[in-house]
N, C-alpha and C positions, 0 to 999 in steps of 0.2 A: 565559419565562413559568414561574412557580412556583405551587404550590398551597399554600394556607394554610388553617388551620382558622379559620372565621369567629369563633368565640368567643375566639380568641387575638388578633385584630386589630380587631374591631368593638366599639363600645360596646354594652352589653346591650340598650338600648332600640332601637338600629338592628337588631341581630340578631333581636330578637323581631318587629320590623316585617317584615323580610325573610322570616322563617319563616311569616308569615301567607300569603305568596304562593308561597313555594317552600321546601321543607324536605327534607333528607336526600339531596340530590344535589349535583352539581358545577355551579357557575355561573361563567361568564366575565364579568369586569368589564373592559370595554375602557378603554384609556388615553384620557385627554382630548385627547392630541396627535393631530394629523392624521397618518395613516400615510404613510410615504414611498412614492414611486412605485417600481414594480418596477425592480430593477437599479441604482438610484441608490446604494445602500449599498455594493454590491460593485464597481461600475464596469462591470459586464457590459453595461449598456445602451449606454454610450459605446463600448465595444469592438465591439459588433455594428453600431453606426452607422458606425464607421470601416471595418469589414470590408465592409459593404454599399456604401459609397462606393468602395472599391477595386474591388469586383466591377463596379459600374456603369462606372467609368473603364476597366477592362480590356475590357469589352464594346464600349465606344466605340472602343477601340484596335484592335478586330478579333478579339478572342478569341471562340471559339465557345462556345455554352452547354455543350457536352460538355467542352471544355477547362476551363471554370470549375467544372464539376461535379467533375472529377478533382482540381483544385487545392484547392478548398475543402471537399471531401467533403460536398457537398449534392446534393439530388435535382434533377432537371430542373425540377419545378414550383417548388421553392424559388428556384432561380436566376432563373426567369422572373418570379416574384413580386418579386424584388429589382430586377431590371433594368427591368421594364415597369410595376411598381406605383408607388405614390405615394412 
């Protein structure tokens, strides 16, 4: 996101209309595109999904929650949420 001076990019009549409602501050104009879901751009969402599947599979194989905590560096509650959650 970059900041531009309105008088450099907007037609004068549009600028004057905006100034009637808001003047002298910074205004954010959102993109018309729908924002992407969290983690889709970087791939982290998919990495976490795979990690959570591994954790569930290892729990089914007999790993204890404490062993999973040590291996994945997660808290007891986080492991429980992954294993027993949705």
